[in-house]
C-alpha positions, 0 to 999 in steps of 0.5 A: 527822616530829618525829624521825629514826632510822638507818632514815631514813638512807642508807648512804654508798654509797647516798648517793653515788649519790642525793646529786645528786638529793637535794641538788637537792631540798633546795636547792629546799626551802630556798629556801622556808624562808629569811627575810632581815632586811635585808642581813646577817641571815637565818633558815634554818628547819629541818625533818626534810628539812633536818636529814636532809640535814645529817646525811647530809652530815656522815656523808659528810664524816666518812666515818662508817658505824658505828652509834655515830657515826651515833647521835651525829650524830642526837643532835646534830641531831634537836633542831633539828627542830620538833615541831609547836608551834614553829618552829626556825631557824638564825640567821646574821649574814652579813658577808663582810669579817672585820674588819667582821663582828667590829665588827658582832658586838661591837655586836649582842650579844643580838640573838638574843633580839630577833628575833621572829615574829608570827601575825596579831594575836597577841602577838609570839613572841620567839626562845628562843636557843641552848638547847644552849650559849651562843654569845656571850662578853663582847665579841661575839655569835656569827655563828650561833645556833639559835632556837626560836619557841614557838606557842600553840594559838591561833597554830597554828590561825591559821597553819593558817587562812591568816593573815599572819605578820610578823617583825622585830628590836628591837635598837639596832644592827640594827633591822628594822621589822615586815614580812610574810613572803613567801607561800611561806615562810609556806605552808612553815611552815604545812605543817610544823604541819599535817603534824606535828599530823596525827600526833596 
């Protein structure tokens, strides 16, 4: 599903009843869609299910039930759903101590452009970051970024055929050597491409 509409969402009353079961489903799904880069950096790959959950939670928290408000949330979050030839992810830099986090963010400026994925022997795919707005400033990067990894048709075919996917970070302040992503994450990402491409 490359997009969501109001028809895909539950009303506040419906969601209140269905939330425990739906939340458990989404949490299990998310476990197969996150990738750790060392102790302090993590990618959370998004898809229609994770974004639907995010929207339903925002509607619930803000008590939004009018059409205009619902459409605003859809417009804000639907661009984070991959469209069949890319992967989209939330990139998190995670340090519990605020002072340590501030020090690290100052050293890690530009890291959002240095994270990459690689399909088999194809060229590395470096992230396209924060297309909606810049999230860093003159002194530090943000702890949250939104990334897009754009795949060529050859890469897509290779992923669907079962090849390995590797990942890493090329940044002087936080370098992560090439590693093969876990099979459950790889398969989840491959299924995204299959289910979306099958619609065309």
